[in-house]
FIKEMAR-756238 format. One record per residue: x, y, z of N, C-alpha, C in turn. Coordinates in steps of 0.02 Angstrom, whole numbers, plus 32768, in hexadecimal, padded with zeros to 4 digits. Layout:
BEGIN
XYZXYZXYZ...
***
This chain:
BEGIN
B4B222A4EEF0B4CA22D3EF23B4EC22ACEF5CB52922BEEF6DB54D229CEFA2B53322B0EFE6B5342280F014B51E228EF058B558227FF087B56322ABF0B7B59C22A6F0E4B58422ADF12CB5AD2295F15BB59C229EF1A2B59522E7F1B4B5B92313F192B5B4235BF1A0B56D2375F195B5462350F16CB5012366F15EB4D52361F19CB4E72337F1CCB4BD232EF207B4E12342F247B5212353F244B549235FF280B56A23A3F27AB55023D3F2A0B5672418F29AB5A62424F2C3B5CE2455F2B0B6082467F2D9B5F3248AF319B621248EF347B61324B3F386B60824FDF376B5DB251CF39CB5CE2563F391B5B42583F3D1B5B125C5F3D0B59525ECF407B5522608F3F1B524260DF420B4E2262BF411B4E92675F403B4BF268FF3D7B4BE26D6F3C9B4A426FEF404B4AD2740F404B49B276AF43EB4532762F454B4242759F425B3DD2754F436B3C1270FF427B3EC26DEF41EB3D6269BF40CB3C02673F448B382265AF446B3692631F47CB37F25E8F475B36B25BFF4A5B37B2578F4A4B35B255AF466B3822534F43FB36A2518F400B34424D7F40CB32124C0F3D6B2FE2480F3D9B3302447F3E6B36B244BF3C8B39D2417F3D2B3B42415F41CB3BE2450F43AB3D12452F480B3992437F4ADB35A2447F49CB322242CF4C2B31F23E0F4BDB32F23C6F481B330237EF479B366235EF4A5B3A1237DF4A9B3D52364F4D6B3BD2367F51FB39D239EF531B38623A6F576B3512373F588B32A235DF556B2F8232AF563B31722E5F56CB34E22D8F54AB3712297F551B39A2294F591B3B922CBF5A3B3E322CEF5DEB3BE22F2F615B3D122E6F653B3AE230AF689B3DD2316F6C4B3CE234BF6E8B3F3235BF724B3CF2342F762B3F02349F79BB3D22337F7DBB39F236CF7EFB362235AF804B337238CF823B35A23A6F862B36123E7F869B38B2401F89EB37323EEF8E4B33223E0F8EBB31A23CAF92DB3382386F93FB350235FF90DB36E231EF91AB3B52324F935B3CF2361F93AB410236AF95CB40C2355F9A5B3D0234CF9BFB3C92337FA05B3E222EFFA10B3E422C8F9DBB3FC2283F9E2B4482281F9E5B463225DFA16B4AC2252FA16B4C2222EF9D7B49B21FBF9C4B4A821D4F987B46C21DCF959B47821F2F91CB4422202F8EEB42221C2F8D2B3E021BAF8D8B3C02181F8B7B3CF2183F86CB3D92148F84DB3EF2147F807B3C2216FF7D8B381216EF7E2B3542192F7B5B35721DDF7BDB37621F6F7F3B37C223EF7FEB3C32257F7EEB3F2222AF7E7B437223CF7D6B4382259F78FB462228BF784B46522AAF741B47B2276F70DB4662281F6CFB4782256F697B48D2282F65CB4C62271F63FB4DC228FF5FFB4F22255F5D2B4CF224CF59BB4DF2217F56BB4EF2238F528B52A222DF50FB53E224CF4CFB5162231F495B50F21EFF490B4EF21D0F456B4B421A7F46EB4A9216BF454B4732141F46EB48A211BF4ACB45A2107F4D5B46920D9F50CB46C2093F4EEB4A62073F4EFB4AC2031F4CFB4831FFDF4F4B4671FCFF4CFB4481F94F4EEB47F1F62F4FCB4831F4BF53AB4BA1F1FF54EB49F1EDFF56BB4B51EA6F551B4A61E65F56DB4DD1E53F59EB4CD1E55F5DEB5001E4AF611B5221E06F608B4FB1DD4F5F1B5171D91F5EBB54E1D8BF5B7B54B1DB4F584B57E1DAFF54FB5B01DE9F54FB5A91E17F57EB5D41E52F580B61B1E3EF593B64C1E5BF571B6921E50F582B6B71E92F585B6E21E97F5B6B7111ECFF5BBB7551EB6F5A6B7711ED6F572B7B21EC1F557B7E81EF2F56FB81E1ED8F58AB8561F01F5A1B8931EECF578B8AF1F1DF553B8E61F0CF526B9141F46F51AB9361F45F4E2B9671F79F4D3B9AB1F66F4EFB9CC1F96F510BA0F1F8CF52ABA0D1F67F56DB9F41F28F568B9F11EFDF5A4BA0F1EB9F593BA271E96F5C6BA451E54F5BBBA121E1CF5B7B9D81E26F5DAB9A61DF1F5DDB9611E0FF5CDB94D1E15F58FB90B1E30F57FB8D41E09F5A3B89F1E2CF5B6B8681E0EF5DCB8271E17F5B6B7FA1DE5F5BEB7B51DEAF5A7B78A1DD5F5E2B7641E04F5FCB73F1DF9F63BB6F51E04F631B6CD1DD1F641B6851DD9F645B6711DF5F689B6311E02F691B6191E1EF6D1B6261DEEF70BB61A1DAEF700B6261D7EF736B66F1D7EF74BB69C1D84F71BB6E41D86F72BB6F51DC4F753B6D91DFEF740B6E61E3BF766B6CE1E35F7ADB6961E14F7B8B6791E0FF7FBB6A21DE0F828B6CF1DB9F80BB6F81D8DF834B7331DB2F855B7431DEDF83CB7771E16F85CB75B1E34F89DB7871E41F8CEB76F1E64F90BB74F1EA7F8F9B7131EB1F911B6EC1EECF8FEB6FE1F28F92AB6FD1F63F90CB7081FA2F92FB6CB1FCEF921B6B31FF0F955B67B201FF94DB6922064F961B6872095F935B69A20DBF943B65F2108F938B6562138F965B623216BF95DB64321A6F938B62921B5F8FDB64921E6F8D1B6152216F8B5B6252256F8B6B5FC2289F896B6132292F84EB5E3228CF820B5F02298F7D9B5CF22DAF7C6B5F12301F79EB5D5233FF782B5E82344F739B5B82357F70FB5C52360F6C9B5F3239CF6BFB6242395F692B65223CCF685B62F240AF66BB5F52402F64BB5D0243BF630B59C2457F65FB59C2443F69DB56A245CF6CCB56F24A9F6D0B53624CBF6C7B5352514F6C8B53E2534F685B546250CF650B5552527F60DB51F2559F5F6B4E02549F602B4A92573F5E8B4A625B7F609B4CB25C2F63FB4CC2602F661B5012631F646B52B2619F619B5612642F5FFB5492670F5C6B56B26A8F5BEB55F26D6F588B5A126E8F567B5A926DBF524B57A26B7F4F9B575266DF50CB53D264FF4FBB52F260AF50FB54B25D9F4DCB57625A9F4F1B58A2574F4C4B54D2548F4B4B5422539F476B5072512F461B51724C8F46BB4F724AAF49DB5012464F4AEB4CC2452F4E1B4D7241BF506B4A92409F53CB4A12446F56AB4632460F572B45A24A0F596B4522497F5E2B4872484F602B485247BF64BB47E24BEF66FB45724BDF6A5B45724F4F6D5B48A24E1F70BB47324CAF746B4A424B6F77AB497246FF794B46A244AF775B453240CF792B47823CDF77CB4AC23D3F754B4CE2399F738B4FF237AF769B4E4235BF79EB50D2340F7D3B4E72308F7F6B50B22DDF818B4ED22A9F841B5242284F866B5112260F89AB541223AF8C2B52621F3F8CAB55021C2F8BBB53C217CF8C1B5732153F8E1B5602118F8F6B59120E7F90FB59C20B5F8D7B5D920B6F8BEB5EC208DF884B6152051F89CB6042016F885B6271FD9F899B6461FB9F85CB6851FA3F863B6A71F83F82CB6ED1F6EF83FB7171F69F80CB75D1F53F814B78B1F8EF808B7BB1F9AF834B7EB1FD0F826B80E1FC4F7E3B8111FF8F7BAB8321FF3F779B87A1FDCF781B89C1FF4F7B4B8E31FE3F7BDB8EC1F98F7C8B8BB1F77F7E6B8BF1F2EF7F0B8BD1F0AF7ADB8901F1FF781B88A1EFFF73FB8C91F0DF715B8E21F4AF718B91F1F5BF6F2B95C1F35F70CB95E1F2CF74EB9961F06F76AB9941EBDF752B9581EA1F74FB9521E5CF737B9651E57F6EEB9521E8AF6C6B9641E89F67FB9AE1E95F675B9CE1EBBF6A2BA161EC8F69EBA261EFFF66CBA351F3AF687BA441F73F65BBA8B1F6DF640BA921F75F5FEBAD41F72F5DFBAF61FB6F5E3BB381FB9F5E0BB5C1FF9F5E1BB462025F5A7BB482066F5B4BB372097F581BAEF20ACF57FBAC4208DF5A8BA7D20A0F5AABA7420E6F5C7BA47210EF5AABA3C2152F5C3B9F22161F5D0B9C42144F5A9B97D2151F5B0B957210FF5B3B91D2111F5D4B8EE20D9F5D2B8AE20F2F5B2B89920D2F57BB86120E9F553B82420BDF561B7EA20DDF56BB7AD20BAF57CB77920C6F545B75B208FF52DB72A2093F4F7B6E7207AF510B6B320A2F505B670208EF515B64D2072F4D8B6122053F4E2B5ED2036F4ACB5C02069F489B5BC20A6F4A2B59120D8F483B5B520F5F446B59020F8F40EB5AD210AF3CDB5832140F3ADB5A42172F390B57F21A7F36FB5AC21D4F346B592220EF335B5B9223FF30EB5B62281F332B5EE22A3F335B5F322E4F357B6232310F32FB608234BF31CB62E237BF2F4B64B235AF2B5B623232EF297B636230EF259B66222D0F261B67222BCF29EB69F2283F2AAB6782249F2C7B6762211F2A2B65621D4F2BBB68621B3F2EDB66B219DF325B6972185F35AB673215BF38EB6982130F3AFB6852115F3F0B6992149F424B676214BF45CB68B2179F491B6CA215DF4B1B7002186F4AFB7412172F4CBB75F21AAF4F4B77C2198F52BB7A321C6F554B7E021A1F56EB81221C7F585B84F21A9F5A1B86121CAF5E3B88621A6F60AB8A421BFF648B8F021B5F644B91721E4F660B95F21D7F666B96B2199F68FB9A12177F681B9AF2137F6A2B9B2213EF6EEB9CE2176F707B9D4217DF74FB98F2183F770B95F21A3F74EB91B21A8F769B8F92164F766B9012140F72FB8E220FEF728B8FB20CDF75DB93A20D4F76FB95820A5F7A0B95420BFF7E8B93A20FBF7F1B93C211AF833B90920FDF864B915210CF8A4B8E520F8F8D7B8C92134F8FDB8D92171F8E8B8BE21ADF907B8B421E3F8D1B87F21DEF8AAB84621B0F8B2B853216DF892B82A213DF8A5B82C20FAF889B7F520F5F853B80A20EEF815B7DC20E8F7DDB7BB20A3F7E0B77920A0F7D5B7542062F7D7B73A204EF793B73B200DF785B7131FEFF750B6D51FD5F774B69E1FFAF76EB6641FF0F799B62D1FCAF775B60C1F9DF79BB5D41F77F780B5951F7FF7ABB5981FA8F7E0B55E1FB2F80BB5591FFAF820B51B2011F82AB50D2056F840B4DC2052F87AB4EF206EF8B3B4C4206EF8EEB4AC2027F901B4D81FF7F8F8B4CA1FB3F90EB4A51F88F8DBB4921FA4F8A2B4701F7EF86EB4951F83F82CB4801F5AF7FBB4A11F5EF7B9B49C1FA4F79CB4CE1FB6F774B4CB1FF7F753B48B1FFCF729B4642031F730B42D203BF702B4472049F6BBB41F203CF687B4372046F642B453208CF636B43220C0F650B4482104F643B4882116F669B49B20EDF699B4D820FAF6C0B51120CAF6ADB50A20A7F674B5432082F65BB5402037F65DB506201AF66CB4FF1FD1F66FB51E1FAFF632B5471F7CF63DB5541F5AF67DB5941F71F6A0B5C01F98F67EB6011FABF69CB6111FF3F688B62A2019F6B7B63F205DF6A9B67F206DF6D0B69D20A5F6BEB6D720BFF6E3B6BF20F4F714B6DE20F6F74EB6D2212AF780B7162147F794B71E2188F787B75E21ABF793B75221E1F7C7B75921D2F807B7482203F83BB76E2245F831B749227CF83AB76622BFF836B76722DDF7F1B75B22B5F7BDB75B22CDF778B71522DAF75FB70F230AF732B6CF2317F712B6B522D9F6EEB67422D9F6E0B651229EF6C8B6692283F686B68822ACF65CB69E2292F61AB6D2225BF621B6F52257F65BB7282224F665B70B21E1F679B6CC21E0F690B6AE21A4F6ADB68B217CF675B6B2215DF64AB697213DF60EB6642107F61FB629210DF601B5F320DDF60DB5F520A6F5D8B5D1206EF5E7B5CD2035F5B9B6122020F5A3B63F201BF5D4B6862010F5C6B6911FCAF5A9B6B31FC7F56FB6BF1F86F54FB7091F7BF53EB7321FAFF541B7781FA6F52EB7A41FD5F555B7DC1FBAF56FB8101FE1F590B8511FD2F56CB8702006F550B8AD1FFCF529B8E52027F547B91C2007F55AB956202AF573B97F2040F536B98D2081F532B9AD209EF4F7B9F220BBF508BA1E20BAF4D6BA6120D5F4DFBA69211BF4C2BA2F213BF4B0BA2F217FF498B9F221A2F4B4B9F521E4F4BEB9BB2208F4D8B97F2200F4AAB94521F4F4C8B90721EBF4A2B8F0222EF486B8DF222FF446B8CA226DF425B8852267F405B85A223BF420B8172233F406B7ED2272F411B7B32274F3EFB78822AFF3EEB77622C7F435B75E229AF45FB74622AEF4A1B77F22C6F4CFB7BC22B5F4BCB7F622C7F4E4B8172307F4CBB823230BF48AB84B2341F46EB8222378F44FB7E2236CF443B7B7239EF422B77F23B6F450B7572387F469B718239BF48AB72323BBF4CFB744239AF4FBB74723B1F541B78823D8F54DB7892415F533B7C22442F53BB7A82487F550B7CF24A9F578B7C024EEF58DB7DF251DF55AB7B5253CF530B7CC2568F4FAB7A925ABF4FEB7CC25DEF4E6B7AD261FF4DDB7932629F496B7B22608F465B797260BF421B7A525C8F400B78725BFF3C5B788257EF3A5B7CE2567F391B7FC2595F389B83F2583F372B86F2573F3ACB85A257EF3EAB884256EF423B88E2523F429B8C9250EF43CB8D224C8F44FB8AD24B9F48FB8AE24E8F4BEB88924E2F4FCB8AB24B6F52FB89124B9F56BB8A7248FF5A2B8742457F5ADB88B241BF5C0B85B23E5F5CAB82F23F0F607B7F123DAF602B7C423D9F63BB7D3239BF664B7DE23A3F6A5B7F0236AF6CFB7C72369F70FB7E22388F744B7C32381F786B78C23B5F792B75E23A2F7BDB72323CAF7CBB7352407F7F6B71F2441F7DFB729247FF806B6F72481F83FB70724A3F876B6DA24A3F8B0B69724C3F89FB66324A8F8BDB62024C3F8B3B5F524B3F8F1B5C824E1F902B59424D6F934B55124E4F914B52024BCF924B4DC24C7F90DB4AD24C7F949B47824F0F943B44424F2F976B40A24C4F964B3EE24A5F997B3AB2489F991B37B24C5F990B35624D1F95BB32B250DF959B2F9250DF993B2F82542F9BBB2CC2543F9F5B2832551F9E1B2562544FA10B20F2556FA05B1EF252BF9CFB1C6254CF9A5B1A32529F970B1A82552F930B1A12530F8F5B1B02552F8B6B172256AF891B17A259EF869B14C25ACF833B1572579F7FBB1212563F7DCB126252DF7AAB153253FF770B14B257AF752B170258CF716B1B425ABF725B1B525DEF74FB1F42603F75AB22325DFF78AB20925B1F7B2B22D258EF7E7B24525BDF81EB22D25FBF81EB23C2629F855B222260BF896B24A260EF8CAB23725F1F90AB2102623F934B1E22608F95CB1B82630F988B1C02616F9CFB1D02643F9FEB1D62631FA44B1AC2662FA6EB19E264FFAABB17B267BFAD9B1AD269BFB0AB19C26D3FB26B1CC26F5FB54B1DD26C8FB8FB21B26D0FBA6B23126ABFBE1B26A267DFBD2B279264EFC00B2B22622FBF7B2AB25F4FBBBB2DF25F0FB92B2E225C3FB59B325259FFB5BB323255EFB59B3612537FB58B37A2531FB10B3B4254FFB03B3D32548FAC1B403250EFAC4B40224E4FA90B42E24A9FA8FB4412499FA47B4742470FA41B48A245DF9FEB4C5242EFA01B4E9242AF9C9B52323FEF9C2B55C2426F9A4B5992410F9B3B5D52430F997B60823F9F987B62F2405F952B66023D3F93EB69823F3F915B6CE23CFF90FB70623E4F8E4B72C23A5F8D2B74323A1F893B76D2369F87FB7B62377F886B7C723B3F89FB80E23C6F8A5B82923BBF8EBB80023C6F91EB81323BFF964B7D423BFF98EB7D623A6F9CBB79A23A5F9F4B77E23EBF9FFB73B23EFFA02B71A242EFA11B7272440FA5AB73E247DFA66B74C2493FAABB71D24C9FAC3B6F524E6FA97B6C7251AFAADB6922528FA79B658253EFA92B6222557FA68B6082597FA86B60025CAFA5BB5E3260AFA70B5A12614FA4BB5732635FA6DB530263FFA52B520268AFA51B50226A0FA1AB4EB26E4FA13B49F26E4FA0BB47D2713FA2BB434271BFA22B424275EFA02B4582781F9EAB44D27C2F9CBB47027C8F988B4712791F963B48E2793F920B4D8279BF91EB4FB2787F952B544278AF953B55F27C9F974B53327F2F991B54B282EF9B3B56F281FF9F4B55A27EAFA16B57A27D5FA55B577278AFA59B5A3276DFA84B5A82725FA88B5AE270FFAD1B59026D7FAE1B59426B9FB24B5AC2671FB1EB5D7265BFB4DB5EE2615FB4AB5B725E5FB5DB5B125AFFB37B581257AFB47B5A32544FB6FB57B251BFB8EB59524E1FBB4B59C24A6FB85B5D9248BFB80B5E52451FB55B5D22411FB79B5B223E3FB55B5A523A1FB6FB5E42377FB6FB5E3233DFB8FB61E2312FB93B63022F6FB4EB67022E9FB44B68622CBFB06B6752281FB02B66E2260FB3BB65A221AFB3FB68921EBFB19B6C821FFFB11B6F821D2FAF0B6EE21C9FAA6B6CC21F8FA86B6C021F5FA3EB6E12231FA1CB722222EFA10B746226AF9F8B7322280F9B2B7112255F98AB7002266F946B6B52272F93DB693227CF976B64A2289F974B63C22CEF991B60122E7F97FB5ED2329F99AB5E32328F9E5B5E52363FA03B5D7236CFA4BB5992397FA53B5732389FA86B53923B3FA95B55023F2FAB8B5262426FAB4B5312463FADAB4ED2480FAEEB4ED24ACFB1FB4AE24C5FB3BB4B9250BFB59B4862535FB53B4882578FB70B441258EFB81B43925ABFBBCB3F825C6FBD1B3F1260DFBB6B3B9261CFB96B3AB265FFB7AB3672677FB93B36526B5FBA6B32526D4FBB8B30C26FCFB7CB2D826E3FB5CB2BE2703FB1FB292273EFB32B29B2775FB0DB27227B1FB16B24D27BFFAD5B21227DEFAD9B1EA27E9FA9DB211280EFA66B20727F7FA28B2292817F9F0B24B27E4F9C3B27127FFF992B29527D5F963B2DD27C9F97CB2F4278DF976B337277BF98AB357274FF954B3992751F950B3BE2725F923B3F126FFF94DB3E826BDF951B4132693F97AB44B2675F94EB4822667F96EB4BA2646F94CB4E82626F97FB51025F7F968B54125D6F993B58125CCF96BB5BA25D1F98CB5F925C3F96AB6252598F996B6472569F975B6722539F997B6BB254CF98EB6E3253BF9C0B72C2542F9BDB74B24FFF9D1B77F24EAF9ACB79F24ABF9BDB7E324B5F9DFB803247FF9F2B8402482FA1AB87B249FF9F5B87724A4F9B2B8AC24C4F98CB89E250EF980B8682528F99DB858256FF997B82F2580F95AB819254FF932B7ED255DF8F9B7A8256FF913B78A25A2F8F6B74625B5F909B71F25C8F8CBB6DE25D3F8D4B6B325E2F89BB6B3262CF88AB6B3263CF84AB6B22683F836B66C26A0F837B66826E2F840B6292705F839B61E271BF7F0B6552725F7CCB6532733F784B67726FBF760B65226D7F736B66E269AF719B69D26A8F6E0B6DC2691F6E4B7062690F6A8B6E62665F672B6EA267CF635B6C6265CF5FDB6F5262FF5D6B6DB25F7F5BCB6FF25D0F58BB6CF25B6F557B6E925A7F51DB6BF2599F4E2B692255BF4EAB6A92529F50FB68124EDF519B65124F1F553B6582525F57DB62E2529F5B9B63F24F6F5EDB68024E5F5F4B69624B1F622B6AF24CEF664B6AB24A3F698B6C524B4F6DBB6AA24F7F6F3B66B2503F6E5B64A2542F6F9B62E2539F740B6512556F771B63A254FF7B6B6252593F7D4B60725BCF7AAB5EB25FCF7C1B5BA25F0F7FBB5BA261DF82BB58D2617F865B5442615F84EB52025E4F867B4D825DCF859B4B12618F874B47D262DF850B4502662F866B40A2645F86CB3EC264BF8A7B3A92630F8B3B37B266AF8C9B3512684F89CB32226B9F8AFB2ED269EF8DEB2E026C4F913B2AF26B0F946B28226EBF955B24126DFF958B2112711F96EB1FA26FDF9B4B205272BF9E4B1EA2721FA28B1A92749FA2CB1732726FA3CB1312745FA3EB12A2777FA77B0FC27A5FA6FB0EB27D1FAA7B0C827A9FADEB0CE27BEFB1DB0AD279AFB53B0622797FB46B046275BFB51AFFF2752FB48AFE92743FB01B0192746FAD1B0072737FA8BB00626ECFA82AFCA26D0FA78AFC22688FA6FAFB62676FA26AFC826A6F9F9AFC12699F9B2AF7A26A0F99B
***
């Protein structure tokens, strides 16, 4: 009997109307994790609280023997070890990363994949060498159009065996707004294994699929890259036969730090009557966030929140805050962000087959206790 990769690698599909989360999805959720929403209080997310999405295995990397190869349509191919990368002038950027599938599990019908709610986000300070500096040293030859990045993680997806690969258009790779980094440090320390040790790509403003981890090869190409993760996986489609639009920059989103204290199973929040400080973070990869509105009645009405300072970090989230007087009863809280280009979050989420770029307004159920109720 012949055995094929298709025997272990299923095609993309949608969950049935009454289908719950599968064992395979639970296994993905156990390997990957989101940020605990109370950790939104940190300006910079500690590495262990930052969201993680790993397509295949986390490669074991020996920093001493690791090499980054830069080739393709260049005049001077480069082979750089970690020590060589550290000799370049270092740049540190505070950047918010969000998984392109954040919110997927809230869609109906649900795309069967990593079952994210809203926690697939984090903000870190990444240190490394600007990609444009390395490409300038290598010397781009005429006719180049894409820069292809290959990670060391290897697996099979939808029947296709592959290294994880993504590409950026040449103008993005060479740009300085944002400035793409070849990063070797996170929050002042070496990259942890789950975050791409020893080298990863950081593409400010773009969803997480572009930030290739365990980076080992950069190839300048004279034709558009059509690999699986570029032309098949990360596309906005309505049905399986659509060519779709590529997933690129992060849509605006605001999240609340859940107020009060939680029920263990339902995570419903409990507060007592009186003043409650609502706070959270907001970000957009398309333009700076210019406003956040907060609803305490399930979207029936909205109040403007006070935005925290940008602090010179255009690609990182901003804090926001609003004073709320809680009254006894059930409440549904939400926040929505608007950026400088006028993009804002929808109350009814447009659907796509992959569950990508889902920035539907978060809903946080809250029970305000009756006066004198001490549980």
